[in-house]
C-alpha positions in Angstrom: 8.6 -2.6 -10.3 4.7 -3.1 -10.5 2.8 -4.8 -8.0 -0.8 -6.3 -8.0 -2.7 -5.6 -4.6 -5.9 -6.8 -4.3 -6.6 -6.8 -0.3 -5.7 -4.0 2.1 -2.9 -6.2 3.5 -1.4 -6.3 0.3 -1.5 -2.6 -0.3 -0.2 -2.4 3.2 2.6 -4.5 2.5 3.7 -2.7 -0.7 3.7 0.6 1.1 5.8 -0.9 4.0 8.0 -2.6 1.3 8.7 0.9 -0.5 9.1 2.7 3.1 11.5 0.5 4.0 13.5 0.7 0.5 13.6 4.2 0.9 15.5 3.9 4.4 12.3 5.8 6.2 10.8 4.7 9.7 7.0 4.9 10.1 7.5 8.1 12.2 9.5 9.7 9.1 6.4 9.3 6.8 4.0 10.2 10.0 5.9 13.4 10.1 5.9 14.2 6.3 2.2 13.5 6.0 1.3 15.0 9.5 -0.1 11.8 10.6 0.6 9.8 13.7 3.0 7.0 13.4 0.5 4.7 14.7 -1.6 5.4 11.5 1.0 4.6 9.3 1.5 1.4 11.2 -2.4 0.7 11.0 -2.1 1.3 7.1 0.8 -1.0 6.4 -1.0 -3.9 8.3 -4.2 -3.5 6.1 -6.5 -2.3 9.4 -9.9 -1.4 8.1 -11.1 2.1 8.3 -8.2 3.7 6.5 -9.6 6.9 4.9 -8.5 7.3 1.2 -7.0 10.5 1.8 -4.7 8.8 4.2 -3.6 6.2 1.8 -3.2 8.7 -1.2 -1.1 11.2 1.1 1.2 8.2 1.9 1.4 6.9 -1.3 2.5 10.4 -2.8 4.9 10.7 0.2 6.6 7.4 -0.8 6.5 8.6 -4.6 4.1 6.0 -5.7 0.8 6.0 -7.5 -2.5 4.2 -8.0 -3.4 2.8 -11.0 -7.0 1.4 -11.4 -7.4 -1.2 -13.8 -9.8 -4.1 -14.7 -8.9 -7.4 -12.6 -6.9 -10.1 -14.4 -8.2 -13.4 -14.4 -6.6 -16.7 -13.4 -6.4 -19.5 -15.7 -9.0 -22.3 -14.8 -7.3 -25.3 -13.5 -9.1 -27.1 -16.6 -6.9 -24.8 -19.0 -3.6 -25.8 -17.1 -3.9 -29.5 -17.9 
């Protein structure tokens, strides 16, 4: 299922959901990516300073991909009423 993530916390939450759906522990992902469990935890918590390469490596391990597209716009409240 596609998920829209616009913040580091949302990206981290999506990665956590996928890891859990695969039945993996943070340490398992760390072992597969040669990263520390603490790094996986930081990524899942959306902590600042994460390297793009780390994100890409973890996503590849979890069989995820990043899609870049224009941001969708929310409807103005006046359009609703």
